[in-house]
C-alpha positions in Angstrom: 197.0 120.6 52.9 199.8 120.6 50.3 201.0 117.0 51.2 199.4 113.8 50.0 200.4 112.1 53.2 199.3 112.7 56.8 202.2 114.0 58.6 202.8 112.4 62.0 206.0 114.3 62.8 209.5 113.2 62.2 211.4 110.0 62.7 215.0 108.7 62.4 215.6 106.8 59.3 216.8 103.2 60.3 219.3 102.8 57.5 220.8 106.3 57.2 220.2 107.8 60.6 218.7 110.8 58.9 215.5 112.7 60.3 212.7 112.3 57.9 209.0 112.9 57.7 207.0 110.5 59.8 203.9 109.1 57.8 202.1 105.9 57.9 203.7 104.7 54.5 207.2 105.6 56.0 206.5 103.5 59.1 205.9 100.4 56.9 209.3 101.4 55.0 211.1 101.5 58.3 209.5 98.1 59.3 210.7 96.5 56.1 214.3 98.1 56.6 214.6 96.5 60.0 213.5 93.0 58.7 216.2 93.2 56.2 218.7 94.1 58.7 217.7 92.3 61.7 216.1 89.2 60.2 217.6 88.9 56.7 221.2 89.5 57.6 221.9 92.5 55.4 224.3 95.4 56.4 222.8 98.8 56.4 225.4 99.8 54.0 223.9 97.0 51.5 220.7 99.1 51.5 220.2 102.3 49.9 216.8 103.9 50.5 214.6 106.4 48.5 216.2 106.0 45.3 215.2 108.6 42.6 214.4 107.2 39.2 213.9 109.4 36.1 211.1 108.1 34.0 209.8 109.3 30.6 206.8 109.0 28.2 206.9 110.9 25.0 207.8 114.5 26.0 206.7 114.0 29.6 209.1 113.1 32.5 209.0 112.5 36.1 211.3 111.4 39.1 209.6 108.5 41.0 211.1 106.6 44.0 212.2 103.1 44.4 212.2 102.5 48.1 215.2 100.3 48.4 218.1 98.9 46.4 220.0 96.2 47.9 223.6 96.1 46.7 225.9 93.3 47.1 229.5 93.2 45.4 228.8 96.6 44.0 225.7 95.5 41.9 222.0 96.0 42.5 220.6 92.7 43.2 217.4 93.3 44.7 214.8 96.3 44.8 211.9 96.9 47.0 208.8 98.9 46.0 206.3 99.7 48.7 202.9 101.1 47.8 199.6 100.7 49.7 196.7 98.5 48.3 196.6 95.5 46.0 200.0 93.7 45.6 199.3 92.4 42.1 198.6 96.0 40.6 202.2 96.9 41.7 204.1 93.9 39.9 204.4 95.5 36.6 205.7 99.1 37.7 208.1 97.3 39.9 209.3 95.1 37.2 209.8 98.1 35.0 211.7 99.8 37.8 214.0 96.6 37.9 214.9 97.3 34.2 215.6 101.1 34.7 217.4 101.5 38.2 220.6 99.9 36.9 222.1 99.4 33.4 221.2 95.7 33.7 218.2 93.5 34.8 218.0 93.5 38.6 217.5 89.8 39.5 215.1 90.1 42.4 212.0 92.4 42.9 210.1 92.7 46.1 206.8 94.2 46.1 205.0 95.2 49.5 202.1 96.9 50.9 203.5 96.7 54.3 201.2 94.0 55.4 202.1 91.5 52.7 204.9 90.7 50.1 205.4 89.2 46.9 208.9 88.3 45.6 209.3 88.3 41.8 212.0 87.1 39.5 213.0 90.4 37.6 213.7 88.7 34.3 210.5 86.7 34.0 208.1 88.5 36.4 207.2 85.1 37.8 206.3 85.1 41.7 208.9 83.2 43.5 207.7 83.6 47.1 204.9 85.1 49.2 205.2 87.0 52.6 208.0 88.6 54.4 209.5 85.1 55.2 210.1 84.8 51.5 212.2 87.7 51.1 215.8 86.2 50.3 218.4 86.7 53.1 221.8 87.9 52.2 223.1 84.5 51.8 220.2 83.5 49.6 220.4 86.5 47.5 224.1 85.8 47.0 223.2 82.4 45.8 220.5 83.7 43.5 222.8 86.1 41.8 225.7 83.7 41.4 223.5 82.1 38.7 222.6 85.5 37.0 224.4 87.4 34.2 223.2 90.8 34.8 222.4 91.2 31.1 222.3 94.8 29.9 218.7 96.2 29.2 218.5 97.1 25.6 217.8 100.6 25.0 214.5 100.3 23.2 213.4 98.0 26.1 214.4 100.6 28.7 212.2 103.3 26.7 209.3 101.0 26.9 209.8 100.1 30.7 210.1 103.9 31.4 206.8 104.5 29.5 205.0 101.7 31.5 206.5 103.0 34.8 205.3 106.6 34.0 201.8 105.2 33.2 201.6 103.3 36.4 203.2 105.8 38.8 202.7 109.3 37.3 199.6 109.4 35.1 196.5 109.8 37.1 198.4 110.2 40.3 197.2 112.9 42.9 198.7 116.3 41.9 199.4 116.8 45.6 201.4 113.7 45.9 204.9 115.0 46.8 206.4 111.6 46.3 206.4 112.1 42.6 208.2 115.1 40.8 206.8 116.1 37.6 209.3 117.7 35.4 207.9 120.3 33.0 208.8 119.7 29.2 
């Protein structure tokens, strides 16, 4: 088996309409996409799925995926990072991603395992909500970002965050995990 995930066939992506591989993990992502649109009031065009992020640590680099970027007024205002297992272990790499996915600090970070959700303040890392019902609606996110400055992430901090993301997402990951693209140096 060359793939890290059990392939269940194909499905149509709720956001893009593309045919993609059906896995247990992808079903959770699709569930979340539907919540964002049908319950939280986002338009499909506000949500960009499967965003590649280049991360580096010393002479090593890889491309990892941020599951969703939520864009309002041409700014990334929220990211969603899905991974199975414990949520608390996903906080730090998701915060790192929020400092790398755009040239500024993304204000809201959602961490989910598909069954539960933590909402984090991107700047402080503090938990601001628990559960799917706490994911900010489009109107709530607009209110949150109205008070934010979208401060640029300093280069040295971005380098540190990139190393953190690499350590959490790439080092020690299964070599057959095709959701990570290791780049030979």
